[in-house]
C-alpha positions in Angstrom: 0.0 0.0 0.0 1.6 3.3 -1.1 0.8 6.5 0.8 2.2 9.9 -0.5 2.3 12.7 2.1 2.2 16.4 1.1 5.4 18.5 1.5 3.4 21.0 3.6 1.7 19.7 6.7 3.5 16.4 6.4 3.3 15.4 10.0 -0.4 16.2 10.3 -1.1 14.2 7.2 0.9 11.2 8.5 -1.0 11.4 11.8 -4.4 11.1 10.0 -3.2 8.2 7.9 -1.9 6.3 10.9 -5.2 6.6 12.6 -6.9 5.1 9.6 -4.3 2.3 9.3 -4.6 1.4 13.0 -8.4 1.3 12.8 -8.1 -1.0 9.8 -5.5 -3.2 11.4 -2.9 -2.6 8.6 0.5 -4.0 9.3 3.2 -1.2 9.1 5.3 -3.5 6.9 2.5 -3.4 4.3 2.8 0.3 3.8 5.2 2.3 1.7 5.5 6.0 2.7 6.8 8.9 0.6 6.6 12.7 0.5 5.6 14.7 -2.5 5.5 13.0 -5.9 6.4 9.4 -5.7 7.3 6.8 -8.3 4.7 4.0 -8.4 5.8 0.8 -6.7 5.3 -2.4 -8.8 4.4 -4.4 -5.7 2.0 -1.8 -4.1 -1.6 -2.7 -3.7 -4.7 -0.5 -3.4 -5.5 -1.8 0.1 -3.9 -4.7 2.0 -6.1 -7.2 3.8 -7.4 -5.6 7.1 -6.5 -7.1 10.4 -7.4 -6.4 14.1 -7.8 -2.7 14.9 -5.5 -1.2 17.4 -6.8 1.7 19.6 -4.2 4.4 19.7 -3.3 5.4 23.3 -0.1 7.4 23.7 1.2 9.9 26.3 1.6 13.6 25.3 5.3 13.2 25.7 5.3 10.3 23.2 3.2 12.2 20.7 5.5 15.3 20.8 8.6 13.1 20.6 7.4 11.1 17.6 6.2 14.2 15.7 9.5 15.9 16.3 11.4 12.8 15.0 9.2 12.8 11.9 11.0 16.1 10.8 14.1 14.0 10.3 15.3 13.4 6.7 15.5 9.6 7.1 13.1 8.2 4.4 12.2 5.3 6.8 11.0 7.6 9.6 7.3 7.3 8.7 7.3 3.5 8.7 9.4 3.4 11.9 7.1 5.8 13.7 4.0 3.9 12.5 5.4 0.6 14.0 6.3 2.3 17.2 2.9 3.9 17.7 1.3 0.5 17.5 3.8 -1.0 19.9 3.4 1.8 22.4 -0.4 1.5 22.2 -0.2 -2.3 22.9 2.2 -1.6 25.8 4.9 -3.7 24.1 7.5 -0.9 24.8 7.7 2.0 27.1 8.3 5.5 25.8 12.0 6.5 26.4 13.3 2.9 26.7 16.6 3.2 24.9 17.2 -0.5 25.2 14.7 -1.0 22.4 16.5 -0.4 19.0 13.5 1.1 17.3 12.9 3.5 20.2 16.6 4.4 20.5 16.7 5.3 16.8 13.7 7.5 17.0 14.9 9.3 20.1 18.3 10.0 18.4 16.5 11.4 15.4 14.3 13.5 17.7 17.4 15.0 19.3 19.0 15.6 15.9 15.9 17.5 14.7 15.9 19.6 17.9 19.5 20.6 17.3 18.7 21.5 13.7 15.8 23.8 14.8 18.2 25.4 17.3 20.8 26.0 14.6 18.3 27.4 12.3 17.2 29.9 14.9 20.8 31.0 15.3 22.2 30.9 11.8 19.4 32.5 9.6 20.8 35.7 8.2 18.2 38.1 6.8 19.0 40.5 3.9 16.8 43.6 3.2 14.7 43.4 0.1 12.4 46.4 0.7 10.9 47.8 -2.5 11.3 51.6 -2.9 8.5 53.5 -1.1 7.2 50.5 0.8 5.5 51.2 4.1 7.0 48.1 5.8 10.5 46.9 5.6 11.0 43.5 4.0 13.7 40.9 4.5 14.6 37.6 3.0 16.9 34.7 4.0 18.2 31.5 2.6 18.9 28.4 4.8 19.8 24.9 3.9 18.8 22.6 6.8 19.8 18.9 7.0 16.3 18.0 7.9 12.9 19.5 6.9 12.4 21.6 10.0 11.1 24.9 8.5 7.5 24.5 9.6 8.6 23.8 13.2 11.2 26.6 13.3 9.3 29.4 11.5 6.9 30.4 14.3 10.0 31.6 16.3 10.7 34.2 13.6 7.0 35.1 13.4 7.0 35.9 17.1 10.2 37.9 17.0 9.8 39.7 13.7 6.1 40.2 13.5 6.5 43.9 12.8 8.2 43.4 9.4 7.7 41.4 6.3 10.1 38.5 5.7 10.6 35.2 4.1 12.9 32.3 4.8 13.5 30.0 1.9 14.9 26.5 2.0 15.5 24.1 -0.9 12.0 22.6 -0.5 9.7 25.0 1.5 9.5 28.7 2.1 8.0 30.5 5.2 6.6 33.9 4.3 5.2 36.5 6.8 3.4 39.5 5.5 1.5 42.0 7.6 1.8 39.6 10.6 0.4 36.6 8.8 2.7 33.6 8.2 2.2 30.9 5.6 4.2 28.0 4.3 4.6 27.4 0.6 6.8 25.4 -1.8 10.0 27.1 -2.8 10.2 28.5 -6.2 13.5 30.5 -6.3 16.2 28.1 -5.0 18.9 30.7 -4.5 20.0 33.2 -1.8 18.7 36.8 -1.9 21.1 39.5 -3.1 23.6 40.9 -0.6 22.8 44.1 1.3 24.5 46.6 3.7 23.8 44.4 6.7 26.4 41.9 5.5 29.2 44.2 6.8 27.3 44.8 10.1 27.4 41.0 10.8 31.1 40.9 10.0 31.9 43.9 12.2 29.8 42.4 15.1 31.4 39.0 14.8 34.9 40.4 14.7 34.2 42.5 17.8 32.9 39.7 20.0 35.6 37.2 18.9 37.8 36.5 22.0 41.2 35.1 20.9 42.1 34.2 24.5 39.2 31.8 24.7 39.5 30.3 21.2 38.8 26.6 21.0 38.5 25.7 17.4 36.9 22.3 17.9 34.3 23.7 20.2 33.6 26.6 17.9 33.0 24.3 14.9 30.7 22.2 17.1 28.5 25.1 17.9 28.9 26.7 14.5 29.3 23.8 12.1 31.1 24.5 8.8 28.2 23.3 6.7 26.4 26.6 7.6 29.4 28.9 6.8 28.6 29.4 3.1 25.5 31.3 4.0 26.9 33.3 6.9 28.4 36.7 5.9 30.8 36.7 8.9 32.2 33.2 8.2 34.9 34.3 5.8 36.6 36.1 8.7 37.0 32.9 10.7 40.3 31.6 9.1 42.1 35.0 9.6 40.7 35.3 13.2 42.0 31.8 14.0 45.4 32.5 12.4 45.9 35.8 14.2 44.5 34.6 17.6 47.9 33.6 19.1 49.5 36.9 18.1 46.6 38.9 19.6 46.8 36.9 22.9 50.5 37.7 23.1 49.8 41.4 22.5 47.2 41.3 25.3 49.8 40.1 27.8 52.9 41.9 26.4 52.3 45.6 25.6 55.6 45.7 23.7 54.6 42.9 21.3 53.4 43.8 17.8 49.7 44.2 17.9 47.4 43.1 15.0 45.7 45.9 13.1 42.2 45.6 12.0 41.7 46.0 8.2 38.4 46.9 6.6 36.1 43.9 6.8 37.6 42.7 10.0 40.8 41.1 8.7 44.0 41.3 10.8 47.6 42.2 10.0 50.6 42.8 12.2 51.8 46.3 12.7 55.4 46.7 11.5 57.9 48.4 13.9 
């Protein structure tokens, strides 16, 4: 049995389908899940033979955790969650029991999705795209998440930037907020917006808060993974800031040592005696 979920509202659509499947007693192994347009499966059937219905009874914590894990990019996540919902309802496994391989995999994916949402909140960089004479300022951003988390992450921006118009585009979906109303739509223009004057503000800010005495490159790359750097205007400063860190620390402790001079754009060079 082949079920194709929409790209927008994927989790809600999956939830509705699982209720129907559980009521019909359909085995999770008899269902093929996909998102968006899917190629037909030669072995798929219109409706597998029904079995014994399973009443769905899950804790709120389990529901929230499963729906979070469904935002992972793993193509098997829908089938795995379907099977786990039935097992939880039958009391065959307890929510949070990491000794169960299926549960452990889902919990790990829930955690990965939570990290991705957190990174999106921190690493989206808006660029101004206000048309001439507009009454409200407008901003646009491009972000490339590892997992389809836009629908879960976008309300944060709606609460914080409700007084301006903005959009955040990802390779698949775009969140658009106009006059305080937010909507999700499929992405049409799969490219970053043009650069604006705020690019240099990000660079100046990042250079000013960079503390060479507390530099730990491994920790920095853990909190600010390199996969995000290509869309961060301040990221091209990082190699020079790392290279000059030792010299700057020596200058902080030894006033007679050559101090680095800040060049336009935040780059460093040594002063010559």
